[in-house]
C-alpha positions in Angstrom: -31.9 116.7 10.5 -31.2 112.8 9.6 -33.8 111.2 7.3 -35.4 108.3 8.5 -34.2 105.0 7.3 -36.6 103.2 4.8 -38.3 100.2 5.8 -38.3 96.8 3.6 -40.9 94.5 4.8 -40.0 90.8 4.4 -42.1 87.8 4.8 -40.7 85.0 6.5 -41.5 81.0 8.1 -39.6 78.2 9.0 -39.6 76.7 4.8 -42.0 74.2 3.9 -42.4 70.9 6.5 -44.5 69.2 8.6 -47.2 72.1 9.1 -46.1 75.3 9.8 -44.1 76.0 12.7 -41.0 77.9 14.7 -39.2 76.6 16.5 -37.4 79.0 20.1 -34.2 79.7 18.4 -36.0 81.1 15.2 -38.7 82.7 17.6 -35.7 85.0 19.3 -33.6 85.3 16.4 -36.8 87.1 14.4 -37.6 89.1 18.0 -33.8 90.5 18.1 -34.4 92.1 15.0 -37.4 93.9 17.0 -37.8 97.2 18.8 -40.4 97.3 21.5 -43.9 98.1 20.0 -43.3 96.2 16.5 -45.6 93.8 15.8 -45.4 90.8 13.5 -48.1 90.3 11.2 -48.6 86.7 10.3 -50.5 85.7 6.8 -52.9 83.3 6.1 -50.0 82.1 3.0 -48.1 80.6 6.5 -46.1 83.8 6.5 -45.1 86.4 9.0 -44.3 89.9 8.1 -41.1 92.0 9.7 -40.0 95.1 8.6 -36.2 95.2 8.5 -34.5 98.8 7.9 -33.4 98.7 4.6 -29.4 98.5 5.4 -29.5 95.2 7.7 -32.1 93.4 5.0 -28.9 91.5 3.6 -27.6 90.8 7.4 -30.7 89.7 8.6 -31.7 87.4 6.0 -28.3 85.6 6.4 -28.6 85.0 10.3 -32.9 84.0 9.2 -30.9 81.5 7.2 -28.3 79.9 9.9 -31.5 79.3 11.8 -33.5 77.8 9.1 -36.0 80.3 8.4 -36.5 81.6 4.4 -36.9 84.8 3.6 -39.6 85.8 0.3 -40.4 89.3 -1.0 -43.3 90.9 -0.2 -46.0 92.5 -3.3 -45.8 91.8 -6.6 -44.3 88.2 -6.2 -45.6 84.0 -6.0 -45.7 83.7 -2.9 -44.1 80.7 -1.0 -46.0 77.6 -1.3 -49.1 76.9 1.1 -49.5 73.6 2.7 -51.2 71.5 4.3 -49.6 69.8 7.9 -48.2 66.7 5.9 -50.0 64.2 8.7 -48.4 61.0 7.2 -44.9 61.3 6.8 -42.4 62.5 4.0 -42.8 59.6 1.1 -46.6 59.2 1.4 -47.5 63.0 1.8 -45.2 64.4 -0.9 -43.2 66.3 0.7 -40.2 66.7 -1.7 -42.6 67.4 -4.4 -43.7 70.2 -2.5 -40.1 71.7 -1.7 -39.6 71.5 -5.1 -42.1 73.3 -5.9 -41.8 76.0 -3.7 -38.4 76.3 -4.6 -38.8 76.9 -8.5 -41.3 79.2 -8.2 -41.6 81.2 -4.9 -40.3 84.9 -5.3 -41.3 85.1 -8.9 -42.1 88.0 -10.0 -46.2 88.6 -11.3 -48.8 90.8 -12.2 -50.2 90.8 -8.6 -49.7 88.7 -5.7 -50.3 85.1 -6.5 -51.1 82.3 -4.0 -50.3 78.6 -4.6 -51.9 75.8 -2.1 -50.4 71.8 -2.1 -52.0 69.6 -0.1 -50.9 66.0 0.8 -53.8 64.5 0.2 -57.8 64.7 -1.1 -58.9 65.8 2.5 -57.4 69.1 1.3 -56.2 70.6 4.9 -53.7 73.7 2.6 -57.0 74.4 0.6 -55.6 74.0 -2.8 -59.1 74.8 -4.8 -59.6 77.9 -2.9 -56.7 79.4 -4.1 -54.9 80.9 -7.1 -53.2 77.6 -8.0 -53.7 74.6 -6.4 -52.7 71.5 -6.0 -53.5 67.8 -4.7 -51.7 64.9 -4.0 -53.7 61.6 -5.2 -51.9 58.8 -4.3 -48.5 59.0 -6.8 -50.1 61.5 -9.3 -51.0 65.0 -8.7 -54.0 66.9 -9.8 -53.8 70.6 -10.7 -56.5 72.9 -10.1 -56.7 77.0 -11.0 -58.9 79.7 -10.5 -60.3 79.8 -6.7 -61.0 82.7 -4.9 -61.2 82.3 -1.3 -62.9 86.1 -0.7 -65.7 88.3 -1.6 -69.2 87.6 -3.4 -67.9 86.3 -6.2 -66.1 83.7 -4.5 -65.7 80.2 -5.9 -63.9 76.8 -6.1 -61.5 76.5 -8.9 -61.4 74.2 -11.6 -59.7 70.6 -12.4 -57.3 71.7 -15.1 -55.1 68.8 -15.0 -54.9 65.6 -13.6 -52.5 62.6 -12.4 -49.8 64.4 -13.4 -46.0 63.6 -12.5 -44.1 65.6 -10.4 -41.6 66.7 -13.4 -45.1 67.6 -15.6 -46.6 69.3 -12.5 -43.4 71.5 -12.2 -43.1 71.8 -15.9 -47.0 72.9 -16.2 -47.3 75.3 -12.9 -43.9 76.9 -14.4 -46.1 77.5 -17.6 -48.7 79.0 -16.1 -46.8 81.4 -14.1 -44.8 82.7 -17.2 -48.3 82.7 -19.2 -49.9 85.2 -16.3 -46.2 87.6 -16.3 -46.2 87.4 -19.8 -50.2 88.3 -20.9 -51.0 90.0 -17.2 -52.3 93.4 -17.1 -50.3 95.2 -14.4 -52.2 94.3 -10.8 -54.9 92.2 -12.7 -55.4 89.5 -9.9 -55.0 85.9 -11.6 -58.3 85.1 -11.5 -59.3 88.3 -13.5 -56.7 87.2 -15.8 -58.1 84.3 -16.3 -61.2 85.2 -16.7 -59.9 87.5 -19.6 -57.9 84.9 -21.2 -60.3 81.8 -20.4 -58.4 78.0 -19.4 -57.4 77.6 -23.0 -54.9 80.3 -23.4 -53.4 79.2 -20.0 -52.1 75.7 -21.0 -52.4 76.3 -25.2 
């Protein structure tokens, strides 16, 4: 009797753009790789979870890429950037910076799933202060928050770690924080608990 093939879960979205959107062609390609009765899981981090047979993962990734879909690993990795709707345009709302930051960090291995959110203005539609790491664009610079927790009785708003960062300073600081968490975090230790354990000074020392 043949063993059932192992299924792999992929996180899929339309990439970093003006809001969380999918077009008809992208939806059609996703549907091609689903069986009757299969379901898509929509996460709070602007991703769809789809299960693919392990032998088909690379082929499916390429087909998704052809229609502009981005694929990310599911599990103990840095999630793709959660963003606001970039309501006032690419230059003003910092779209290039969001894309570059996502390119640098999404999919990196960490002790536990790490959520990073980005918003283009102080309204904060991307909920940066409720995520592990949050970025808020302030005119031409960026404020960086860490330690937000959206759920549970111990939910709390993240604290301002650094402000008025240039794009390069932002990339460097976020990458250093992720590196410290990767090196010093315990297995399956959330970033929230990790930060409580080591304190903010060690995070950017």
